C-alpha positions in Angstrom: -0.1 -0.1 0.1 2.8 2.3 0.8 4.7 2.2 -2.6 1.3 3.2 -4.4 0.6 6.0 -2.6 0.3 9.1 -4.9 -0.1 7.1 -8.0 -3.0 6.1 -10.2 -3.7 2.9 -11.4 -5.8 2.9 -14.6 -7.4 -0.3 -16.1 -8.6 -0.4 -19.7 -10.1 -2.3 -22.2 -8.2 -0.8 -25.0 -5.7 -2.8 -26.9 -2.0 -2.2 -27.4 -2.5 1.4 -25.9 0.6 2.9 -24.4 0.5 4.6 -20.9 0.7 8.1 -22.3 -2.5 8.0 -24.4 -4.5 6.1 -21.5 -3.6 8.9 -19.3 -4.6 11.6 -22.2 -7.9 9.7 -22.5 -8.5 9.6 -18.7 -7.8 13.4 -18.7 -10.5 13.9 -21.5 -13.0 12.0 -19.6 -12.3 14.4 -16.4 -13.1 17.5 -18.6 -16.3 15.9 -20.0 -17.5 15.0 -16.5 -16.8 18.6 -15.5 -18.4 19.9 -18.6 -21.4 18.0 -17.5 -21.3 19.1 -13.8 -21.0 22.9 -15.0 -24.2 22.6 -17.3 -26.2 20.9 -14.3 -24.6 23.4 -11.7 -23.4 27.0 -12.8 -25.4 26.6 -16.1 -28.6 25.4 -14.7 -29.2 23.2 -17.6 -32.0 20.6 -16.6 -33.7 18.0 -18.2 -36.8 18.7 -20.3 -39.1 16.3 -21.6 -39.7 17.6 -24.8 -42.2 15.9 -27.2 -41.0 17.1 -30.6 -37.7 16.2 -32.0 -37.0 19.9 -33.1 -37.2 21.0 -29.7 -35.1 18.3 -28.5 -32.2 19.3 -30.9 -32.9 23.2 -30.2 -32.3 22.1 -26.5 -29.2 20.5 -27.2 -28.0 22.9 -29.3 -28.5 25.8 -26.6 -26.6 23.7 -23.8 -23.8 23.0 -26.0 -23.4 26.9 -27.0 -23.7 27.4 -23.1 -21.1 25.1 -22.3 -18.6 26.6 -25.0 -19.1 29.9 -23.5 -18.5 28.7 -20.1 -15.3 26.9 -21.4 -14.3 30.4 -23.1 -14.7 32.2 -20.0 -12.8 29.8 -17.9 -9.9 29.9 -20.5 -10.2 33.7 -20.6 -10.1 33.8 -16.9 -6.9 31.7 -17.0 -5.1 34.3 -18.8 -6.4 37.8 -17.7 -7.7 36.9 -13.9 -6.2 33.6 -12.7 -7.7 32.4 -9.5 -11.2 33.5 -10.3 -13.5 30.8 -11.5 -16.6 31.0 -14.3 -19.1 30.3 -11.2 -17.7 33.5 -9.3 -17.9 35.8 -12.5 -21.3 34.8 -13.4 -22.5 35.4 -9.8 -20.8 38.9 -10.0 -22.1 39.5 -13.4 -25.8 38.4 -12.0 -26.0 41.9 -10.3 -26.7 43.7 -13.6 -30.0 44.1 -14.5 -31.9 45.3 -17.6 -35.4 47.1 -17.6 -37.7 49.1 -19.9 -39.1 52.3 -18.4 -42.3 53.4 -20.2 -43.6 57.0 -20.1 -47.0 57.5 -21.7 -47.0 60.8 -23.6 -49.9 63.3 -24.2 -50.8 62.2 -27.9 -51.3 58.7 -26.6 -47.7 57.2 -27.8 -45.5 55.6 -25.1 -41.4 56.4 -24.9 -39.8 53.4 -24.2 -36.2 53.8 -22.1 -34.2 50.7 -22.0 -31.7 50.9 -19.1 -29.4 48.8 -17.4 -28.1 49.2 -14.0 -24.5 50.8 -13.1 -22.0 48.1 -12.1 -20.8 48.3 -8.5 -17.4 48.6 -7.5 -16.3 44.8 -7.4 -17.9 44.4 -11.0 -16.2 47.5 -12.4 -12.7 45.8 -11.1 -14.0 42.6 -12.8 -15.0 44.3 -16.3 -11.5 46.4 -16.1 -9.6 43.2 -15.6 -11.1 41.1 -18.2 -11.1 44.0 -20.5 -14.7 44.6 -21.0 -16.8 47.6 -21.4 -20.4 47.9 -20.5 -22.3 49.2 -23.5 -23.7 52.7 -23.7 -27.4 53.0 -22.6 -29.7 52.8 -26.0 -31.5 55.9 -27.3 -35.2 56.1 -26.4 -37.8 54.5 -28.6 -41.1 55.9 -29.6 -43.5 54.2 -32.1 -44.4 56.4 -35.1 -48.0 56.4 -34.8 -49.9 57.1 -31.4 -51.8 54.3 -30.0 -55.5 54.4 -30.3 -57.1 54.7 -26.5 -59.2 52.1 -25.6 -62.8 52.1 -26.5 -65.1 53.0 -23.8 -67.3 50.3 -22.6 -70.8 50.2 -23.7 -73.5 49.3 -21.4 -76.5 47.1 -22.2 -79.6 48.8 -21.2 -80.8 45.7 -18.8 -77.3 46.2 -16.9 -77.1 48.7 -14.1 -73.3 49.1 -14.4 -70.6 48.5 -16.7 
């Protein structure tokens, strides 16, 4: 037992494979397991019981894209902010919110201001470290034609109130 401490013993049914190849396969297996763990944990991708084949394929595609983005973020963090994990970054970015402020006008239209929150100090440091910038606030949107006000309710003669 003392002779084997700190060593791995890998058994395989692969024929004529050298130990270096076997070790590479083992490391790839751990990376795949890590990706599945991230899909279930950090990315909160859960099984859905779709009935339509197109929806199943779309779900798998979105999960794959999310996994690719997660891996890309992890790689970028290794270069620009070692020590940070993708999970910690996603939790920090979760504080950013975006909302639409709707302001009615006199002529029946509505001005829509899409706004995002200003980052806290921790998020500003993270954005700077990752060499990212928050986009500018988008300009207000106004529909071209005014919306018609709703028709007043018509009371029937036998009803006391509308």
